[in-house]
N, C-alpha and C positions, 0 to 999 in steps of 0.2 A: 529347708521345706518348698517343695515342688510339686509345679501343676502340670496337668495333662486334661485334654479337653477332648469333645467327642460331638458331634453330632448327627440324629437318627431318629426317625422313626421308632420312639421307644415306649408308647405311649401302655405297652402292655405293664412294662417293669413299672408304673409310674405309680406310687401309692395317691388311690380316693380316698381312703379311711374305712372301707366296707361299703361306699354307696353306687349303687347303678350309676351308670353313667346318665345323666336326661339326652333324651333323643336331641332336642336343642341344643345339647353343648359343643360348639368347637375343639375341636382336638389339632392343636399346633406343634410343630416340631417339639424335638427331647432334645435334650442334652446333658451329658454326662461330665465335670469335673473330677478329678480324683486331687486328694491332696494327702501328701506323703506326712506322717505323725511321728515324731522321737518321744520319748517321754523324758519328762521330769521337763516340759519346754511347757507356754502360755502360744496358744496361736489364735492371732486378730484374725476374727473370719465371720463370714454375712453369707445365709443361701443367695446369691444369686440369681434363681431361679422361682419358678412359683411353679406349683402343684395342680395336677391334672383340675380341669375345672368339669366340674358335676351337673351345671345348671348353664346355661346362658340365653337372655331374654331382653326386654323393654321394661323401664318404669312407666307402671299407668299414672300413677301418683303417689304422694308423700303425708304423713304427717311428721309431728317434733317426738314420733319412737320408733315409725316403723316405714316403710317402704311397702309399696304393692306393685308386680308385675302384670303384663298384660297375658292375655288367653286364660288357659286354666289349665298349669299344671300337674293340680290333686294333689299339692303336697299331703304327706301323714303330720298327723301334729307331730311338734316340735324334729323332724324330722330332721334337721338342721342345726340343731339345740340338745347339748347333752355333753357326753363324757368326750366326744370327736371335737375340735375349735372348727366351727366352718364361718367363712366372712364372707361379707360382697365386696368384689372388686368392680369399679365406675370404667366402662371401656370406653364412654364416648363423652361429650359435654363440656361446660364449665370446669365438672371436676371428677375430669379424668386421673385415674390412676389412684384416687384415693379410697380406701379399704374400711370396713366398719362389722367389726365383730356380730356376729349374731346370737339372741339369747332365747327365739324361741319364732316359731313359724307354725303361720293357719295352711288352707290348703292353697291360696298365692301372695298372703303376707309374709312379710319377712318383722322380724321385733330389731331391730338396732340399736345400737352408740352412733352419734356423730359425731361425739367429739368436739376435737377443734372444728371441727366443717363446717361449712352454711349450708345445711340441708337445702334451704331458697334456692339456691343454685342450682340443684337436680329440676333437672327437668322431662316431665310426659317424653317419652322416647328415647330417652337415654341407655344405653346397653351398657347391661350388669352383666356382673360373671360372681356364681356361686362358688369359690374352692376353702378347699380345706387348709387352714392354717399350719404351717410347719412348727413343729415340735424337739424338746427334746428326745422322746424317742423313736423320730426320723435318726438320727446322729448316732445311736446306738444301732441304729437295722446298717445303718449307712459303713458301717466301719466296726474291728472287733475292739471296742474299748475298753483296757483296763478296768481293774477295779480302782474306784478311789478317782477316778473322773469327774472333772467338776464343769459345769457350764454356768457360767457367768456374765448373766444378762444385765447393763447395764444404761439405761435410756428413761424415753419420756412413756410415760401411759399415756396412751392415744384420747383417752376418751375425757382425764383429768388436765392432763397438759403436765400434770408435778412428775418429779423426778422417780426414779425407782434403779431397786439393784437387787438381783435375786441370784440366789447360788444354788444349783439344784446341784446333787450329786451323784453318781451311777452306782449301782451295786449290781453283778453280774447277773445273781439268780434273780433277783427281784425288781430292778428300773429304775430309776429317776425318782427324787425325793428332794422337800426343799430341807430348811432348814428347822423348821421343825417335826422334820420326818413324815410330812404328809406324802403322798403320790402325786409325782410332779408329770408324771410322762405324758401325759397331755399338756401339760400348759403353753398356752400359744404364742409361737414368738412374732413378731410384726412385724409385716413386709418389708422389708430392706431393711431391719434393723441390725445392728450388728453385736457380735458376742466375742466371750473369750471361751477358748476351750481349751483345761488345762489337763496335761497327762500329769501322774504320776509319775517319780523319779523307779518306782518297783516295776514300773510297766514295762513293754516290749513293744517296738516301733509297728505298726501299722498304715493301713491306708482309708482315707474318710473317702467314699466312692458319691458324690453328689449329682442327684439323676432328680429334674425333671422338666416341665415344661421352659422353653422359652418364651423372657418375656414380651409379648405382644401388644405393648401398652405405654404408656408415662407413665416415669415413674415419681409420686408424688411425697411429700413428709412436709410434717410442719414441725415448725420446733417453737414454743414459746419460751420467751426471755423474759423474765419480769421487771421491772424497774427495781433498782436498788439492790439486786442481786450482781455481787460481783463479778460471777460468770457462771455458763452453764457447759455442760458437754454432754456433746452427743453422739454416740457412737454409729457408725450407719455404711452399709455397703451400698454397692449398683447395683440394681437390679437389668443387667444385661451377660452377654454371653462376651463382650468385647469390652475393652477398655475404653474408658475416656479421656480426654485430655481436662486437664484441671483446670485449664480458661475456659473452658466449652462447659462445662459442667453449672457454671453461674450461681457457684454455692454461695457468695456472698454481693450484697450490692448496696446494703444499708446502714452495715456495723463493721466498726472492726472485729475480725478473728481469727484465730490460728486454725490450723489443720496439725493431726498430730499422726504420722505413719510411722508404724510398727513393722519393725523386721520379720518373718516368719522362718527366716533360714538361721538366724541366731537363737541358739540351746540359753531356755531361761526361765525363772517366771518372774511377774512383777516387773519385765522388762521398761526399758526406760525408752522415749520413740527415739527410733534411727534418725528423722529427719520432722524439723519443728517450722514448720512453712508460717508465712503471715500476710493477712490480706488488708490493703487499704483502699477499701472503694474510690474507684477512679483511675487506681496505680496498677492494679493486681496484686501478684501472690509472688512474695519474695521468700529468703531462704535465711536463714542465720547470719550467712556474712553479706546480706542485704543484697544478694543478687536476685535478679530477676529469675522465678522458677515455676513460674503456672504452666510455660510453653513446654518444659521440658518436662511435666510431671504426669502421669496418667495415674485413672482409679481402675485400680485391677478387681476383674467380677471376682467373685469368693473371697475380698481379703476385707478386715473392715477397719475404721479410721472413725479420727475423733477431733468432732469439730465443734470448739471452745466457743462460744458466742461471749461478744462483753457485754456488761453495764451501756444498755443506750443512753439512759435518764426517761425512757419510757416505757410500757410496757408495748412487750411487743411479738407478736407473732407470724412467724417469718415462714412463708413456703417457697418450699422449691422443688421443681418440678423440671425434667427434661426427659426427651426422646430419644432410646439407643439409637447409633446411629446407624442399623441396619432396618432401621423404619423410615429415616429419614429421607 
């Protein structure tokens, strides 16, 4: 698999779900990343980019299930709820980088799911943005995918902390469908979530052209590790246009963990990790030969990884945050 990248002001090419750009929304630099795909192979991928912002403003107040923004945006009822999934991205404050799916809205209020986050950490004046969530339909619009392509999403439900796996299948003339043959074109993909794109052997080589906004805020993800569960696997990708060194990423600080690195240049499905790295708090990352590996391993934009957390003996909600190097 080959990656190619370019940056430019491509706002006209970015998808905003058909909603008009709010006057107060900011336009950040745009970015394109191209991934070469071969038939009969799995690709461990993640969107490293954000979708085009459709609103940007500040929080006025919050309740247990909603937030109100300042000013009078005068949104139409449920303008940000429906068949197109939208989410709130926090741009400043203690919860910078957190995202909350929107289920309803009033003229200046948004009904959201705070999930594992503590909404008491949100403060009046914190900046927020509304953006469309990535969906399976974005993948089929960004590439000429063959019939029978599968999208496998493995991760944590951000609202409940439970683990879930979803498999969506693409039909050229009809779109994406789940295992019960329910329409899945607009199934939301969480910000920073990783996935497997599986091309059937009968297909042809193609290119996936991922276009979006350069991430201009912290990446924040929360991992829930219940006591008594042997381990949990979290598939993720980095929200950045540049690689990040594994040591600098700060993925692990309290519990032992492993990182599974997959080789997208190798053909085949159900591939084993090309590299397994182990983390020991206070010591760092080591490879299978117990050689130091954190300083020589980079997490690459557009690629997904599995972080395996082991039982720490207590219920643990682990928060991972980091700021892309171009914002430091």
